[in-house]
C-alpha positions in Angstrom: 28.3 -32.4 22.4 31.5 -33.8 23.7 34.7 -31.9 22.9 38.2 -33.3 23.0 40.4 -30.4 24.2 43.3 -32.7 25.1 42.8 -31.8 28.7 44.2 -28.3 27.8 42.4 -25.3 29.3 44.9 -22.7 28.2 42.2 -21.7 25.7 38.5 -22.0 26.1 36.6 -24.8 24.4 33.5 -22.6 24.3 31.9 -19.6 25.8 28.4 -18.5 26.7 27.4 -17.5 23.2 28.4 -20.8 21.6 26.8 -22.8 24.5 23.6 -20.8 24.3 23.5 -21.4 20.5 23.9 -25.1 21.0 21.1 -25.1 23.6 18.8 -23.2 21.2 19.6 -25.6 18.4 18.4 -28.6 20.6 21.7 -29.9 21.8 21.3 -32.0 24.9 24.4 -30.7 26.8 28.1 -30.0 26.4 31.2 -31.7 27.9 34.8 -30.8 27.5 38.0 -31.9 29.2 39.2 -28.3 28.7 37.7 -25.1 29.9 34.9 -22.7 29.3 34.9 -18.9 29.1 31.9 -17.3 30.8 31.6 -20.4 33.1 29.3 -18.6 35.6 26.9 -17.6 32.8 27.0 -21.1 31.3 26.3 -22.6 34.8 23.2 -20.4 35.0 21.8 -21.7 31.7 19.1 -24.5 31.9 21.6 -26.7 30.0 23.9 -29.5 31.2 27.5 -28.3 30.9 30.7 -29.8 32.2 34.2 -28.6 31.9 37.5 -29.2 33.8 38.3 -25.6 34.7 37.2 -22.0 33.8 39.4 -20.6 31.0 39.5 -16.9 30.2 41.2 -16.7 26.8 40.0 -17.8 23.5 42.7 -18.9 21.0 41.5 -20.4 17.8 44.9 -21.8 17.0 44.9 -24.0 20.1 41.5 -25.6 19.7 40.1 -26.1 16.2 37.0 -28.0 15.2 38.3 -30.8 12.9 35.5 -33.2 12.6 32.1 -34.3 13.9 30.6 -37.6 14.9 33.8 -39.6 15.1 35.4 -41.4 18.0 37.4 -39.1 20.3 39.1 -39.1 23.7 37.8 -36.8 26.3 39.4 -36.8 29.8 41.3 -40.0 28.8 38.1 -41.8 28.0 37.1 -43.1 24.6 33.8 -41.5 23.4 32.0 -43.0 20.3 29.1 -41.5 18.4 25.9 -42.8 20.1 27.4 -43.3 23.5 25.3 -42.0 26.4 26.9 -39.2 28.5 25.7 -38.9 32.0 26.8 -36.0 34.2 25.9 -34.7 37.7 27.6 -32.7 40.4 30.1 -35.5 40.9 31.3 -35.6 37.3 30.6 -37.2 34.0 30.6 -40.8 32.7 30.4 -42.3 29.3 28.3 -45.4 28.8 28.8 -47.3 25.5 25.5 -47.5 23.7 25.6 -51.4 23.5 25.4 -51.7 27.3 23.2 -48.8 28.3 20.2 -51.0 29.4 22.5 -53.3 31.4 24.2 -50.4 33.1 20.8 -48.7 33.9 19.4 -51.9 35.5 22.5 -52.2 37.6 22.3 -48.6 38.6 18.7 -49.0 39.8 19.7 -52.0 41.8 22.7 -50.2 43.3 20.6 -47.2 44.2 18.1 -49.4 46.0 20.9 -51.2 47.9 22.5 -47.8 48.9 19.0 -46.7 50.2 18.8 -49.9 52.2 22.4 -49.3 53.6 21.7 -45.7 54.5 18.5 -46.8 56.3 20.5 -49.3 58.3 23.3 -46.9 59.1 20.7 -44.3 60.3 19.4 -47.1 62.7 22.9 -47.3 64.1 24.2 -50.4 62.3 27.9 -50.7 61.6 29.1 -50.6 58.0 31.3 -53.6 58.6 29.8 -56.4 56.5 27.1 -54.0 55.4 28.9 -51.8 52.9 30.3 -53.5 50.9 28.1 -56.4 51.6 30.7 -58.9 52.7 28.3 -60.5 55.2 25.9 -62.9 53.4 23.1 -61.9 55.8 23.3 -58.4 54.4 22.1 -59.5 51.0 19.4 -61.6 52.5 18.2 -58.7 54.6 18.3 -56.5 51.5 16.1 -58.8 49.5 13.6 -58.9 52.3 13.7 -55.1 52.5 13.1 -54.8 48.8 10.1 -57.2 49.0 8.6 -55.0 51.7 9.2 -51.8 49.7 7.7 -53.3 46.5 4.7 -54.9 48.3 
């Protein structure tokens, strides 16, 4: 569930009771550009949850559920029904559903490249020309490295 709270945490977007209910109903996770009450309890749930800042008060006149499954803005990003929401300790991103496979393929390749770069840096290599790969030899070495890993 993605909630557009207009980046306003003066009142909570949800608390532990609502989030627990969503989890029990099979919701995959919750994201808001506002705040949560009971943020420590929500963080302890086995349920992905992301908010901007903890928010103590509830105020039903500030945030009201108006509709469901319509395009919204959350954190200044357009979110459409069916988009993929991906969150981790660094934040949340929205991937439009029509490019999910393309983005996933690029992410796998980028992760491999960063593994290669980290290995090189751990060997004492400079990052100049390596990351970003402005030296053509870097990409050649990366392809050789991938071939060795796959083979």
